[in-house]
N, C-alpha and C positions, 0 to 999 in steps of 0.2 A: 504494500500500500504506500502511496506517496502523499505526503501532507505538506502544506505550506502554512506558515504562521509566524508568530512572534514568541520568542523565549522569554519567560518571566519568572522571577523568583518570588515566591509567596511565603510570607513569614507565618506559617502554620506549623504548630508543634515544633520540630527541630528545623523547619524550613523545607521547602520542596520546590523543585524546578518543574515548570509546566510549559506546554506549548499551547498558546491560544490560537487554535487553528482558524484559518480563513473560512472553514466550513461552519464556524460558530460553536464548535465543541472545544472544551478544555481537556487536554490530555496530560497525565503525569508522565514526565520523561524518565526513561530507563535506557541505559546504554549510552553510546556516544563517548565522547572524551571531555576533558576539562575545558577545551576551547569552545565547545558547544554552549557552555553555561555562561553566557553573557547577557545580562538583563537588558531587554529591549531589542535584541538582535533578531532580524528576520532570517528565517531559514527555509529551505526546502529539504525534506528528509524522506528517506525510504525506510520501511520497517514493518512491524506488525503490531496490531492493536490487540490487547488482551483485556476484554471487558469483564472477565470473571475474577480478576485478582483483587483481593481486599488489601487496602493500604491504610496506614494511620491518617494520612492527609485527606483521603476521600474526596479528591478534587475532580475525578472523572476517570475514564478508562486509562490504562497504562499503555503508552506507546513505546515499544522497544525499538530504538534507533539502530539501524544497521549501517547506513551511510547518510551523510548530510552535506549541504553546501550553504554558504551564506548568500543571500540575495539582496 
C-alpha cells in the first residue's frame, strides 16, 4: 500500500509518531528509520496497514513502513 501525508509527533503517553494521511486517516508509524521522524515533514511511503494491532496510543491503525521518500 502507498500512502502520502505529513509526519507528526503526538505527545500521548510516552509520545508517538503518526502519519496524517492525505486520505484523512491517522496512522501510527512503525518501521522506517530515524530520518523519517521529522515533525511536519511530508512523505510518500510504501508498507502495510495492520488494523488489528492494539497500541497504548490508540491513534489509528498501525502503518508498517517498508520504504519512504520525502516530498
